[in-house]
C-alpha positions in Angstrom: 0.1 -0.1 0.4 1.2 3.4 -1.0 1.7 5.8 1.5 0.2 3.5 4.0 -1.6 4.7 7.7 0.8 5.7 10.5 0.3 4.0 14.0 -0.4 8.2 15.1 -3.5 8.4 12.8 -4.5 5.0 13.9 -4.7 5.9 17.0 -6.5 9.0 16.8 -9.5 7.9 14.4 -9.4 4.6 17.1 -9.9 7.2 19.7 -12.8 8.5 18.3 -14.3 5.3 17.3 -14.0 4.1 20.7 -15.5 7.4 22.1 -18.5 7.5 19.9 -19.1 3.6 21.5 -18.7 3.5 24.7 -21.4 6.6 24.4 -23.4 4.1 22.9 -22.6 1.2 24.5 -22.8 3.5 28.3 -19.3 2.0 29.7 -16.8 5.2 31.0 -16.2 7.0 28.4 -12.7 7.9 29.9 -11.2 4.7 30.6 -11.9 3.0 26.8 -10.2 6.6 25.0 -7.2 6.1 27.4 -6.8 2.5 26.6 -7.2 3.3 22.7 -5.2 6.1 23.3 -2.5 3.6 24.9 -3.1 0.8 23.4 -0.1 1.4 20.6 2.6 2.9 22.4 4.7 -1.0 22.6 5.1 -0.6 19.0 7.1 2.6 18.7 10.2 -0.2 20.6 8.4 -3.1 19.6 7.4 -2.7 15.7 3.7 -2.9 14.5 3.6 -6.9 13.2 1.5 -8.3 11.0 -0.6 -11.3 11.8 1.1 -13.0 9.7 4.6 -11.3 11.4 2.7 -12.1 15.2 3.1 -15.8 14.1 7.1 -16.6 14.4 7.4 -14.4 17.5 7.2 -16.6 20.6 5.9 -14.5 22.0 4.6 -10.7 21.0 1.9 -10.0 23.6 4.9 -10.5 26.5 7.7 -8.4 24.1 4.0 -5.4 23.7 4.2 -6.0 27.9 8.0 -5.4 28.7 7.8 -2.0 25.7 4.7 -0.5 28.1 6.5 -1.4 31.6 9.6 0.5 29.8 8.0 3.0 28.4 6.0 3.8 31.2 8.6 3.4 34.4 9.8 6.8 33.8 6.9 8.6 34.9 5.2 9.8 37.8 4.4 6.2 40.2 0.7 6.5 40.2 0.5 7.0 36.0 3.2 4.4 35.1 0.6 1.8 36.9 -2.2 3.4 35.8 -1.3 2.5 31.9 0.4 -0.2 32.9 -3.2 -1.3 34.1 -5.0 -0.2 31.4 -2.5 -1.8 28.3 -3.3 -5.4 31.2 -6.7 -4.3 31.0 -7.6 -4.0 27.3 -5.0 -7.0 26.4 -7.3 -8.7 28.3 -10.5 -7.9 27.0 -12.5 -9.7 29.9 -14.7 -5.9 31.4 -17.0 -4.3 28.9 -14.5 -0.7 28.7 -12.2 -2.9 27.4 -14.3 -4.8 24.5 -15.5 -1.8 23.4 -12.0 -0.4 23.2 -10.4 -3.4 21.0 -13.6 -3.1 19.4 -13.3 0.3 18.3 -9.7 -0.8 17.1 -10.6 -3.8 15.0 -13.5 -0.8 13.4 -10.7 1.4 12.9 -8.7 -1.5 10.5 -11.9 -2.1 8.8 -12.8 1.3 7.9 -9.3 1.8 6.6 -9.0 -1.3 4.9 -12.5 -0.4 3.0 -10.8 3.0 1.6 -7.3 0.7 0.4 -10.3 -1.7 -1.2 -12.0 1.5 -2.3 -8.3 2.3 -3.9 -7.6 -0.7 -5.6 -6.0 -2.8 -3.1 -9.1 -5.2 -3.6 -7.6 -8.0 0.0 -8.8 -4.7 2.0 -12.1 -6.5 2.0 -10.8 -9.5 3.1 -9.8 -7.7 6.3 -13.0 -6.2 6.3 -15.0 -9.5 6.7 -12.9 -10.7 9.3 -13.1 -7.9 11.7 -17.1 -8.2 11.0 -17.1 -11.4 11.7 -14.8 -11.0 15.9 -17.3 -8.3 16.8 -20.0 -8.6 19.6 -21.4 -5.3 20.8 -24.3 -4.3 19.4 -23.0 -0.7 18.2 -20.0 -2.1 17.1 -22.3 -4.3 15.0 -24.1 -1.2 13.6 -21.3 1.1 13.1 -19.9 -2.6 10.5 -23.3 -2.3 9.3 -22.9 1.7 7.7 -19.4 0.9 7.2 -20.1 -1.5 4.3 -22.8 0.3 3.0 -21.0 3.7 2.8 -18.6 4.4 0.1 -15.3 6.0 2.3 -15.7 9.4 0.8 -19.3 10.2 0.9 -18.2 12.1 4.5 -17.7 15.4 2.0 -20.4 15.1 -1.0 -21.9 17.4 0.8 -19.1 20.1 2.0 -19.4 20.5 -2.1 -22.3 22.8 -1.9 -21.6 26.4 -1.6 -23.0 27.5 1.5 -23.8 31.1 -0.3 -24.5 33.1 -3.3 -22.9 35.9 -5.2 -24.1 39.4 -5.6 -23.4 41.2 -8.3 
C-alpha cells in the first residue's frame, strides 16, 4: 500500500470510534479512550507486526508488555501504574470497557481496509470481513453495517455545495 496509515493516525481514529462506541454502549468513556490512546504505544519499540509476522515471534504479547513497562517507568508511579493496568486490561479483554476499546481498534482497521479496497487494494475487503466476524457489541455491529454500505468518501460529498450565492 502506497502511503499506508501511520500508527498515530490509527490511534487517533480508533480513539474517536471508541468514544462513540463507549457512549452508545454506556461504558466509561474516559477509560475506553485512554486505553485506545495507549494501546499501540509499545509499537514504538517492538514495531507493528502483521498477524502473519506475529505468528513467528514466540511471545509478541510479552514483548509488548515489556515495552509498555519500559516506556512508562520514568513517569510518576501512579500514572505509570495506571497506564500499565489499562494496557493489560485491554489485552485481556474481559471488562466491558476493554471489549468496547478492542472493537473500536478492530473497526478502525476495517475502516482503513475499506479505504484501501476502494483505492484498488482488493485484498482489503478480507480484513473487513474478518473484523465483522469478531464484533460482539450491538453498537460495533451497527457501525460495521454502516461501514459496509457507505462509501468512505461520502463524508465530504455535501461539503462541495457552496453555502452562499454571489451577488453582482
